C-alpha positions in Angstrom: 110.7 103.1 100.3 108.2 100.9 97.9 105.8 98.7 98.3 105.4 96.9 95.7 102.9 93.9 93.9 99.3 95.3 96.4 97.3 92.8 94.2 98.8 90.8 95.3 97.8 91.1 100.0 94.8 89.7 99.7 96.2 86.4 98.1 99.1 85.9 101.0 97.9 87.3 103.9 99.5 90.5 103.7 96.7 93.7 105.8 98.5 96.8 104.4 96.5 98.9 106.6 98.9 97.1 109.3 101.6 97.9 107.0 100.9 101.3 106.0 100.9 101.6 110.1 104.1 100.0 110.9 105.5 101.5 107.7 104.8 105.3 109.4 105.4 104.4 113.2 109.3 102.9 112.1 109.6 105.7 108.7 108.8 109.3 110.6 108.0 111.6 107.2 110.0 110.2 105.3 108.4 109.5 102.0 106.6 105.7 100.5 104.5 104.7 98.6 101.6 101.0 97.8 102.2 101.1 94.6 101.4 98.0 91.8 103.7 99.2 89.1 103.2 95.9 86.7 99.1 98.0 86.2 101.0 100.9 86.6 99.1 102.0 90.1 100.6 105.3 91.3 103.7 104.4 88.8 104.0 108.9 88.2 104.2 108.7 92.1 107.5 106.4 91.8 108.7 108.4 88.8 108.8 111.7 90.5 110.6 111.0 93.1 112.9 109.4 91.7 113.9 112.0 89.2 113.3 114.8 92.4 115.8 112.7 94.3 118.1 112.1 92.4 118.3 115.5 90.2 117.1 114.8 87.3 114.5 116.6 85.3 110.8 116.1 86.1 109.3 112.4 84.4 108.9 113.5 80.2 104.6 112.5 81.8 105.1 116.3 83.7 106.9 117.8 81.1 103.7 118.2 78.0 
């Protein structure tokens, strides 16, 4: 699960720590990432997961 726009959380009253705890309870060991893709925060982690889960080659940034 990708939780994007984490930079907006304080502006909308969202508590990322609570969200993370709730996700851990609901999702168990399944993968998740909190990100802000506009500012490229953890974009590499998202790209790696998509590549690995989809059976694709590693993202270009990891090949070079």
